DOLO-881551 format. One record per residue (C-alpha): residue number from 1; residue in one letter; x, y, z. Coordinates in pm, 1 decimal, decimal comma. Example, Ala and Ser with C-alpha at 12.3 -4.5 7.8 and 13.67 -1.06 7.14 Angstrom:
REC   num   residu          x          y          z
REC     1        A     1230,0     -450,0      780,0
REC     2        S     1367,0     -106,0      714,0
This chain:
REC   num   residu          x          y          z
REC     1        M    -3051,4   -16501,7    12564,7
REC     2        S    -2882,2   -16520,8    12862,0
REC     3        F    -2796,6   -16841,3    13065,2
REC     4        I    -2698,2   -16811,0    13425,2
REC     5        L    -2397,3   -17034,1    13548,6
REC     6        R    -2336,0   -17112,5    13903,4
REC     7        I    -1983,1   -17175,6    13943,6
REC     8        A    -1800,2   -17255,2    14257,8
REC     9        E    -1468,3   -17224,2    14457,8
REC    10        T    -1469,4   -17523,3    14682,9
REC    11        T    -1132,5   -17449,3    14876,1
REC    12        G    -1285,0   -17139,5    15034,9
REC    13        Q    -1022,6   -16875,3    14871,8
REC    14        R    -1145,2   -16577,2    14812,1
REC    15        I    -1226,4   -16503,1    14429,4
REC    16        E    -1181,3   -16143,2    14329,7
REC    17        A    -1356,3   -16172,5    13934,9
REC    18        I    -1300,2   -16424,5    13669,8
REC    19        A    -1272,5   -16259,2    13345,7
REC    20        L    -1455,2   -16534,7    13142,8
REC    21        R    -1528,0   -16653,2    12811,1
REC    22        C    -1718,4   -16888,0    12651,4
REC    23        Q    -1755,1   -17085,8    12317,6
REC    24        L    -2101,6   -17230,1    12289,8
REC    25        R    -2126,8   -17545,5    12052,9
REC    26        I    -2459,1   -17705,7    11921,3
REC    27        E    -2402,9   -18118,5    11900,9
REC    28        P    -2620,0   -18291,4    11689,3
REC    29        A    -2518,9   -18668,7    11670,5
REC    30        K    -2673,8   -18635,0    12048,3
REC    31        R    -3061,7   -18649,5    11944,2
REC    32        R    -3302,9   -18836,0    11711,7
REC    33        Y    -3466,0   -18662,7    11432,4
REC    34        T    -3731,9   -18726,5    11256,0
REC    35        P    -3752,3   -18794,9    10901,8
REC    36        A    -3932,9   -18445,4    10845,0
REC    37        E    -3597,3   -18292,2    10999,8
REC    38        A    -3354,9   -18503,2    10821,2
REC    39        E    -3493,4   -18350,8    10494,9
REC    40        R    -3471,3   -18029,7    10637,4
REC    41        L    -3179,3   -18000,1    10749,0
REC    42        N    -3029,6   -18164,7    10421,0
REC    43        D    -2834,5   -17888,0    10290,8
REC    44        L    -2657,9   -17874,1    10658,5
REC    45        F    -2546,5   -18250,6    10658,8
REC    46        G    -2656,0   -18398,5    10404,5
REC    47        D    -2829,0   -18803,5    10351,6
REC    48        T    -2885,4   -18922,2    10605,2
REC    49        A    -2648,3   -19227,2    10567,8
REC    50        R    -2380,1   -19029,9    10529,9
REC    51        W    -2450,3   -18857,6    10909,0
REC    52        A    -2210,2   -19108,7    11132,9
REC    53        T    -1950,2   -18901,5    10941,0
REC    54        T    -2126,0   -18528,4    10903,2
REC    55        L    -2313,3   -18484,4    11204,2
REC    56        K    -2020,0   -18273,7    11341,9
REC    57        P    -2016,4   -17983,5    11667,3
REC    58        M    -2158,1   -17617,0    11542,1
REC    59        Q    -1997,0   -17303,9    11640,1
REC    60        L    -2333,4   -17150,9    11810,9
REC    61        A    -2141,3   -16795,3    12022,1
REC    62        T    -1778,8   -16682,6    12198,6
REC    63        V    -1878,4   -16508,8    12441,2
REC    64        S    -1742,9   -16296,6    12764,3
REC    65        T    -1835,0   -16159,9    13114,1
REC    66        M    -1689,0   -16041,3    13377,8
REC    67        V    -1804,3   -16282,9    13682,0
REC    68        P    -1741,8   -16122,4    14052,0
REC    69        G    -1601,0   -16130,1    14325,9
REC    70        F    -1698,0   -16427,2    14566,6
REC    71        T    -1605,1   -16672,0    14851,8
REC    72        G    -1786,8   -17025,8    14801,6
REC    73        S    -2021,0   -17013,3    14482,7
REC    74        I    -2259,8   -16786,0    14322,7
REC    75        E    -2495,1   -16780,9    14006,0
REC    76        T    -2396,2   -16539,6    13701,6
REC    77        D    -2551,9   -16451,3    13475,3
REC    78        L    -2378,6   -16499,2    13047,7
REC    79        P    -2578,3   -16286,3    12724,2
REC    80        V    -2582,1   -16502,4    12478,3
REC    81        S    -2699,1   -16360,8    12123,6
REC    82        F    -2855,3   -16558,8    11906,5
REC    83        S    -2938,1   -16466,2    11475,3
REC    84        Y    -3217,0   -16523,4    11271,8
REC    85        D    -2987,0   -16532,3    10998,4
REC    86        L    -3107,5   -16809,0    10763,7
REC    87        L    -2702,8   -16829,4    10585,7
REC    88        I    -2652,6   -16913,5    10925,1
REC    89        G    -2576,6   -17292,0    10966,6
REC    90        T    -2706,0   -17267,7    11359,9
REC    91        T    -3033,1   -17103,7    11293,1
REC    92        R    -3066,4   -17309,1    10954,3
REC    93        Y    -3046,5   -17601,3    11175,3
REC    94        F    -3275,1   -17455,1    11484,6
REC    95        T    -3496,0   -17364,3    11214,4
REC    96        G    -3520,5   -17745,8    11073,8
REC    97        L    -3582,5   -17903,0    11386,9
REC    98        E    -3982,2   -17973,9    11533,5
REC    99        G    -3930,5   -17960,0    11851,3
REC   100        G    -3722,2   -18147,2    12129,4
REC   101        E    -3404,0   -17995,0    12275,1
REC   102        I    -3044,8   -17832,4    12135,3
REC   103        P    -2747,9   -18042,1    12246,9
REC   104        L    -2453,3   -17744,5    12399,4
REC   105        V    -2139,7   -17760,5    12519,0
REC   106        L    -2044,8   -17464,0    12745,8
REC   107        L    -1634,4   -17501,1    12599,7
REC   108        F    -1533,7   -17220,8    12869,0
REC   109        S    -1183,6   -17034,3    12975,9
REC   110        G    -1081,0   -16697,8    13108,6
REC   111        T     -859,4   -16575,7    13379,8
REC   112        V     -888,9   -16615,7    13767,2
REC   113        F     -786,3   -16319,7    13953,7
REC   114        S     -768,3   -16447,8    14354,6
REC   115        S     -633,6   -16369,2    14709,7
REC   116        V     -403,0   -16582,2    14881,9
REC   117        D     -330,5   -16476,4    15232,0
REC   118        G     -342,0   -16171,8    15144,5
REC   119        R     -188,0   -16157,4    14793,9
REC   120        R     -309,3   -16130,3    14461,5
REC   121        Q     -248,2   -16425,6    14235,2
REC   122        V     -345,9   -16452,2    13892,7
REC   123        E     -423,3   -16826,7    13684,7
REC   124        Q     -624,4   -16962,4    13399,7
REC   125        V     -948,5   -17099,3    13419,8
REC   126        P     -856,9   -17543,8    13334,5
REC   127        W     -944,4   -17546,6    12917,2
REC   128        S    -1164,9   -17862,3    13082,5
REC   129        K    -1400,8   -17680,4    13213,3
REC   130        E    -1710,6   -17699,4    13026,1
REC   131        A    -2084,3   -17800,9    13097,1
REC   132        H    -2357,1   -17990,3    12914,7
REC   133        Y    -2734,5   -17851,2    12852,0
REC   134        R    -2999,7   -17928,5    12715,9
REC   135        L    -3161,2   -17616,0    12562,8
REC   136        P    -3547,2   -17656,1    12483,9
REC   137        L    -3658,9   -17562,7    12091,3
REC   138        A    -3944,8   -17382,1    12238,7
REC   139        T    -3690,4   -17151,7    12428,7
REC   140        W    -3494,3   -17054,0    12121,4
REC   141        R    -3847,9   -16955,0    11957,2
REC   142        E    -3970,8   -16765,0    12178,4
REC   143        A    -3666,8   -16538,0    12202,8
REC   144        I    -3654,9   -16546,2    11821,7
REC   145        E    -4042,5   -16487,1    11853,5
REC   146        V    -4046,7   -16164,5    12051,2
REC   147        H    -3755,4   -15993,9    11773,2
REC   148        F    -3883,0   -16086,4    11503,3
REC   149        P    -4264,2   -16098,0    11553,6
REC   150        D    -4436,8   -16351,7    11270,0
REC   151        S    -4124,3   -16284,3    11033,1
REC   152        G    -3779,9   -16432,0    10886,5
REC   153        W    -3436,6   -16301,2    10742,7
REC   154        I    -3310,8   -16382,5    10412,5
REC   155        K    -3017,0   -16169,7    10256,3
REC   156        L    -3061,1   -16123,0     9855,2
REC   157        S    -2816,7   -16034,6     9555,7
REC   158        R    -2903,1   -15692,6     9496,5
REC   159        H    -2990,3   -15802,6     9162,4
REC   160        A    -3224,3   -16053,2     9286,5
REC   161        L    -3366,8   -15786,1     9547,3
REC   162        A    -3420,2   -15543,7     9178,3
REC   163        E    -3571,1   -15811,3     9006,7
REC   164        L    -3869,6   -15875,0     9315,0
REC   165        L    -3943,6   -15524,4     9352,8
REC   166        A    -4014,6   -15479,2     8945,8
REC   167        F    -4210,8   -15787,2     9003,9
REC   168        K    -4390,7   -15663,2     9233,2
REC   169        S    -4424,1   -15320,1     9102,4
REC   170        A    -4590,9   -15425,3     8795,0
REC   171        R    -4884,6   -15636,4     8927,6
REC   172        A    -4949,5   -15345,9     9261,7
REC   173        L    -4858,6   -15640,2     9504,8
REC   174        P    -4891,5   -15438,4     9870,9
REC   175        T    -4634,9   -15670,2    10015,4
REC   176        W    -4357,7   -15845,7    10015,7
REC   177        D    -4529,8   -16147,0    10108,4
REC   178        A    -4772,8   -16115,5     9846,5
REC   179        A    -4506,8   -16113,3     9562,5
REC   180        I    -4366,6   -16421,8     9731,9
REC   181        E    -4653,8   -16591,6     9756,7
REC   182        E    -4759,7   -16550,1     9384,2
REC   183        L    -4407,1   -16641,9     9272,8
REC   184        L    -4470,8   -17016,1     9443,6
REC   185        A    -4837,7   -16943,5     9346,4
REC   186        A    -4692,6   -16932,5     8971,3
REC   187        A    -4469,7   -17189,8     9023,7
REC   188        G    -4765,0   -17512,2     9047,3
REC   189        E    -4607,2   -17415,0     9469,5
REC   190        E    -4915,9   -17368,0     9749,0
REC   191        P    -4792,8   -17058,8    10036,4
REC   192        S    -4863,0   -17184,2    10360,3
């Protein structure tokens, strides 16, 4: 997924390039949750009675990009990779939501290369530079669906995978989905 950043230099100084770094964080305390979402997010944040202390920002990604030279302002892409690994807290957070938006904060740092009176100048992007964005959950879901169509990803130990393979083979089940569904049925759970 790419975020489009608009960067402005308001003094009229020519920017030769920016080596930009961006830390993206989810700010879970800046949205409301349905009871069903709260139940699905229990493994991340605990009981809702504790959320005043447990809904802390979550690191989503740290990315870097080179911004080409400009005068005035420029729009540039900030590519961000998302995972569908359900061991990662941010992925579990996204999958636990029903809809709405994900509150993000983008924290910027990096190096600005500019020209002043024909001389090269190098300075740091101030740590105070940040932007807030509310990512529609539907956008994240569309991106995941492109890369993981109608599927998910879970990590299993070799032992658990061997046991599941033995179960699947012993019953001549054609797919992993069929094996999981049969296990759920045996446990009295209805596959959805």
